[in-house]
C-alpha positions as CSV (number, residue, x, y, z in Angstrom):
1,M,-13.4,13.5,-33.7
2,N,-14.5,16.9,-33.5
3,R,-13.2,17.8,-29.3
4,R,-16.0,20.5,-29.1
5,H,-18.9,18.0,-28.8
6,I,-17.3,16.7,-25.7
7,T,-18.6,18.3,-22.7
8,Q,-17.0,18.9,-19.1
9,R,-20.0,16.7,-17.6
10,Q,-19.4,13.4,-19.9
11,L,-16.0,13.3,-18.8
12,E,-16.9,14.3,-15.1
13,T,-19.3,11.3,-15.7
14,F,-16.8,8.9,-17.7
15,A,-14.1,9.6,-15.1
16,S,-17.2,8.2,-11.7
17,V,-18.0,5.1,-13.9
18,A,-14.5,4.4,-14.5
19,R,-13.1,4.5,-11.1
20,L,-16.7,3.4,-9.3
21,G,-16.4,0.6,-12.3
22,S,-20.1,0.8,-12.0
23,F,-22.7,2.4,-13.9
24,S,-25.1,2.8,-10.8
25,R,-22.8,3.9,-8.1
26,A,-21.5,6.6,-10.9
27,A,-25.4,7.8,-10.8
28,E,-25.4,7.8,-7.2
29,T,-22.2,10.3,-6.8
30,L,-23.6,12.0,-9.2
31,H,-26.7,12.6,-7.9
32,L,-28.5,11.3,-11.5
33,T,-30.0,8.4,-12.9
34,Q,-28.9,5.2,-14.1
35,P,-30.0,5.8,-17.6
36,A,-28.7,9.6,-17.7
37,V,-25.5,8.3,-17.0
38,S,-25.7,5.3,-19.7
39,I,-26.7,8.0,-22.0
40,Q,-24.1,10.5,-21.4
41,I,-21.2,7.6,-21.9
42,K,-23.0,6.8,-25.0
43,Q,-23.0,10.3,-26.5
44,L,-19.4,10.3,-25.3
45,S,-18.3,6.9,-27.0
46,E,-20.4,7.4,-30.3
47,T,-18.0,10.9,-30.3
48,I,-14.5,9.4,-30.2
49,G,-15.8,6.6,-32.1
50,L,-14.8,3.8,-29.7
51,P,-16.6,2.0,-27.2
52,L,-14.6,3.0,-23.8
53,F,-16.2,0.3,-21.9
54,E,-16.8,-3.6,-22.3
55,Q,-19.1,-6.2,-20.1
56,I,-17.9,-9.0,-18.7
57,G,-19.9,-11.0,-16.9
58,R,-21.5,-8.8,-14.0
59,D,-18.2,-6.1,-14.2
60,I,-17.7,-3.2,-16.6
61,R,-13.7,-2.6,-17.4
62,L,-12.3,0.2,-19.5
63,T,-11.4,-0.4,-23.5
64,A,-8.2,0.5,-24.9
65,A,-9.7,3.6,-26.0
66,G,-11.0,4.2,-22.2
67,E,-7.8,3.6,-20.6
68,E,-6.8,6.4,-22.8
69,L,-9.3,8.6,-21.9
70,Q,-8.8,8.1,-18.2
71,A,-5.0,8.7,-18.6
72,T,-6.0,12.1,-20.7
73,V,-9.1,13.2,-18.2
74,R,-6.7,12.8,-15.2
75,A,-3.8,15.2,-17.3
76,L,-6.2,17.7,-17.7
77,D,-7.4,17.3,-13.8
78,D,-4.0,18.2,-13.2
79,E,-4.0,20.9,-15.1
80,W,-7.0,22.5,-14.0
81,A,-5.9,21.8,-10.3
82,R,-2.2,23.6,-11.6
83,F,-4.3,26.6,-13.2
84,D,-6.7,26.9,-9.8
85,S,-4.0,27.5,-7.4
86,A,-1.8,30.0,-9.7
87,I,-5.1,32.1,-9.8
88,G,-5.1,31.6,-6.7
89,A,-2.0,32.5,-5.5
90,L,-2.4,35.9,-8.0
91,Q,-5.2,36.7,-6.0
92,G,-3.3,36.4,-2.8
93,M,-5.2,33.4,-1.9
94,H,-3.7,29.7,-0.9
95,S,-6.3,27.7,-3.2
96,G,-6.8,24.5,-4.7
97,R,-7.0,20.6,-4.2
98,L,-4.2,18.4,-2.8
99,R,-4.8,14.7,-3.4
100,V,-2.2,12.5,-0.3
101,A,-1.8,9.0,-0.6
102,L,-0.2,7.1,2.2
103,V,0.9,3.5,3.0
104,T,-0.9,2.6,6.2
105,T,2.3,2.8,8.9
106,A,2.8,6.7,7.8
107,K,-0.8,7.1,9.2
108,Y,0.7,7.4,12.8
109,F,2.5,10.7,12.0
110,L,1.5,12.1,8.6
111,P,-2.2,13.0,9.6
112,R,-0.3,15.1,12.6
113,M,1.8,17.0,9.4
114,L,-1.5,17.6,7.7
115,G,-3.5,18.9,10.3
116,A,-0.9,21.4,10.8
117,F,-1.1,22.1,6.7
118,C,-4.9,22.6,6.8
119,R,-4.2,25.2,9.2
120,R,-2.6,27.4,7.5
121,Y,-3.8,27.0,4.4
122,P,-7.7,26.5,5.1
123,E,-8.5,27.2,1.9
124,I,-7.1,24.1,0.4
125,D,-9.0,21.0,-0.5
126,V,-7.1,18.5,1.0
127,Q,-7.9,14.6,0.0
128,L,-6.2,11.6,2.0
129,E,-6.0,8.2,0.7
130,I,-4.3,5.8,3.3
131,T,-4.2,2.3,2.1
132,N,-1.6,-0.6,2.1
133,R,1.6,-0.4,-0.3
134,A,0.6,-2.2,-3.4
135,G,-2.5,0.1,-3.5
136,V,-0.7,3.4,-3.1
137,V,2.0,1.7,-6.1
138,A,-1.8,0.9,-8.1
139,R,-2.6,4.8,-7.6
140,M,0.8,5.8,-8.4
141,R,0.8,4.4,-11.9
142,G,-3.2,5.5,-12.5
143,N,-1.2,8.6,-11.8
144,E,-4.6,9.3,-9.3
145,D,-2.8,11.8,-6.5
146,D,-0.6,14.8,-6.5
147,L,2.1,12.9,-3.7
148,Y,2.3,9.4,-2.3
149,I,4.5,9.0,1.4
150,M,6.1,5.7,1.4
151,S,9.6,3.8,2.3
152,L,9.5,1.4,-0.4
153,P,9.1,3.0,-3.7
154,P,8.8,1.2,-6.6
155,A,12.0,0.5,-8.1
156,D,10.7,-0.1,-11.9
157,M,8.9,3.8,-12.2
158,D,10.1,7.2,-13.1
159,I,9.6,9.1,-9.8
160,V,11.4,11.4,-7.8
161,V,11.9,10.5,-4.1
162,R,12.9,13.0,-1.4
163,P,13.4,11.5,1.9
164,F,12.5,13.4,5.1
165,L,11.8,11.6,8.2
166,D,13.8,8.5,9.8
167,N,11.8,5.3,10.2
168,P,13.3,3.2,12.8
169,L,11.9,0.1,13.0
170,V,12.4,-1.9,16.3
171,V,12.5,-5.0,18.5
172,I,9.5,-5.2,20.2
173,A,8.5,-8.1,23.3
174,P,6.1,-8.3,26.0
175,L,7.1,-6.3,28.9
176,D,8.2,-9.2,30.9
177,H,10.8,-10.5,28.1
178,P,14.2,-11.7,30.1
179,A,15.7,-9.3,27.6
180,A,13.9,-6.3,28.3
181,G,16.0,-3.8,29.7
182,R,19.2,-5.3,28.6
183,R,21.6,-5.2,25.9
184,C,21.3,-8.5,23.8
185,T,22.6,-9.7,20.1
186,A,20.2,-10.8,17.5
187,A,21.9,-14.5,18.0
188,E,19.8,-14.4,21.4
189,L,16.4,-14.1,19.6
190,A,16.9,-16.7,17.1
191,G,15.1,-19.1,18.7
192,E,12.4,-16.9,19.6
193,S,8.8,-16.6,17.8
194,F,8.3,-13.7,15.6
195,L,5.0,-11.9,14.4
196,L,5.7,-10.2,11.1
197,R,4.1,-8.0,8.7
198,E,2.2,-9.7,5.5
199,P,4.8,-10.6,2.7
200,G,4.4,-7.6,0.0
201,S,4.5,-5.1,2.8
202,G,7.3,-2.6,3.0
203,S,8.4,-3.2,6.1
204,R,8.6,-7.0,5.7
205,A,10.7,-6.6,2.8
206,A,13.1,-4.3,4.7
207,V,13.3,-7.1,7.8
208,D,13.4,-9.8,5.8
209,R,16.6,-8.4,4.0
210,H,18.0,-6.9,7.1
211,L,17.8,-10.6,8.5
212,Q,19.6,-11.9,6.1
213,Q,22.0,-10.2,5.9
214,L,22.7,-10.8,9.3
215,G,22.6,-14.6,8.5
216,L,19.0,-15.3,10.7
217,T,16.0,-16.8,9.8
218,P,13.5,-15.9,12.1
219,T,10.4,-18.5,13.5
220,V,7.5,-16.8,12.0
221,R,4.6,-17.5,13.9
222,L,1.9,-15.6,12.1
223,T,2.1,-12.9,9.4
224,V,-0.5,-10.3,10.1
225,A,-1.6,-7.1,8.0
226,S,-2.5,-5.0,10.9
227,N,0.3,-3.2,13.2
228,E,-2.4,-2.6,16.1
229,A,-3.2,-6.5,15.9
230,I,0.6,-7.3,15.9
231,R,0.9,-5.1,18.8
232,D,-1.7,-6.4,21.2
233,L,-0.5,-10.3,20.1
234,V,3.0,-9.4,21.5
235,A,1.6,-7.7,24.3
236,S,0.2,-11.0,25.3
237,G,3.0,-12.9,24.9
238,L,2.3,-14.6,21.6
239,G,6.2,-13.8,20.4
240,L,8.4,-10.8,19.1
241,A,8.0,-8.2,16.1
242,I,9.7,-5.9,14.5
243,L,7.5,-2.7,14.0
244,S,8.3,1.2,13.1
245,R,8.8,3.1,16.0
246,H,6.0,5.8,15.0
247,S,3.3,2.5,15.1
248,L,4.2,2.5,19.1
249,A,3.4,5.1,21.5
250,A,5.5,7.7,23.7
251,D,5.5,5.3,25.8
252,P,5.5,1.5,24.5
253,A,4.9,0.0,28.1
254,E,1.4,2.0,28.2
255,Q,0.5,-0.7,25.6
256,G,2.6,-3.6,27.1
257,L,5.2,-3.6,25.5
258,A,9.3,-3.3,25.8
259,I,11.8,-2.0,23.0
260,L,14.1,-4.5,23.1
261,D,18.1,-3.3,22.9
262,V,19.3,-5.8,20.1
263,E,22.3,-5.6,18.6
264,H,22.3,-4.1,15.0
265,F,18.9,-2.9,15.6
266,P,17.2,-0.5,15.0
267,I,17.2,-0.8,11.1
268,R,16.6,2.6,9.6
269,Q,15.2,3.4,6.5
270,P,13.9,6.9,5.6
271,W,10.2,8.1,4.7
272,S,9.9,9.7,1.4
273,I,7.7,12.1,-0.5
274,V,7.2,10.6,-3.9
275,H,6.0,11.8,-7.1
276,L,6.1,10.9,-10.5
277,K,8.5,12.5,-12.7
278,G,6.9,14.1,-15.4
279,K,4.2,15.1,-12.8
280,V,3.4,19.1,-12.9
281,L,3.4,19.8,-8.9
282,S,0.3,22.6,-8.1
283,L,1.1,25.2,-5.9
284,P,-0.8,22.9,-2.8
285,A,1.6,20.2,-3.3
286,Q,4.4,22.5,-3.6
287,A,3.6,24.2,-0.1
288,F,3.0,20.4,1.5
289,I,6.5,19.4,0.8
290,R,8.0,22.3,2.3
291,E,5.5,21.6,5.3
292,L,7.0,18.2,5.6
293,L,10.5,19.0,5.1
294,E,10.4,21.7,7.7
295,A,8.3,19.8,10.0
296,A,11.0,17.1,9.8
297,G,13.2,19.6,12.0
298,E,14.6,21.2,8.3
299,S,14.8,22.0,5.0
300,R,15.8,18.0,5.2
301,A,16.2,15.1,7.5
302,P,19.8,15.4,8.6
303,G,22.1,12.8,6.6
304,L,19.4,12.3,4.1
305,P,19.6,12.9,-0.1
306,E,17.6,16.1,-1.2
307,T,16.0,13.5,-4.2
308,K,17.1,10.4,-5.8
309,K,15.8,7.2,-7.7
310,P,14.9,4.6,-5.6
311,S,16.9,1.0,-6.0
312,A,15.3,-2.3,-6.2
313,K,16.9,-3.1,-2.8
314,Q,15.0,0.2,-0.8
315,G,13.5,0.8,1.8
316,A,10.2,-0.1,4.1
317,D,6.4,1.2,4.9
């Protein structure tokens, strides 16, 4: 294989097809015709000497060679981003690109921090992806972003985890609930119906583990994959819930909710900045980490370790 025969345009085309899973959608994104995309992929495959995609029904999937090329393209992209930001720094500029993926609950506070960062560094191109925990982990495995914001980092990956902000999970109820405004035990709420996040979410994992430690088995009336829906259902009197304090208004009464003063609550889990251990962090990524740590109050959140490897029992999202 002669690398000199592989062009940057071919790699960009390949990356788009691999990301979108479609020749036609890649053509639209790249403003090319579908035959032009097909020709570039064919030429690239011939240069490499192996097919890069296989057709399975109406879907296309990466072959083993395609997966290797995708990993290489992402690594090259990371290096060019690092080089671009380094040149910008040498020129006295704060330019470059920053890619951040975060779990859905983090959307209640992270965009404000990101907004401050963008105002400070207006030349940096920021790409933000908001998805559920499974989506964030999948993106991490594919090395699709620079940084990830979550509270339940995967325990089976070689990653760097930097806690920066507390994430209290609180018990919420309708405003007129009998326990509102007084101290109560967790056992007093054992007969209540609960609305919880879906299995697989970090929040649900933390709640299940905490209740198990208290020896309680909640009556789960509904599982819902939306903090907003849970808030509305609780306010309507359908049951209680345990949500991140960040997902509630500054005054929960405005949403028809009361935060109950329950023994052994809130559950406290840190939000963390996560990245692959071998990741070469660009200058924008390094600057964003500093921004988050400063916005959290200090160079690191009080009482939280600067860097740690997650355990299988850690966290919530």
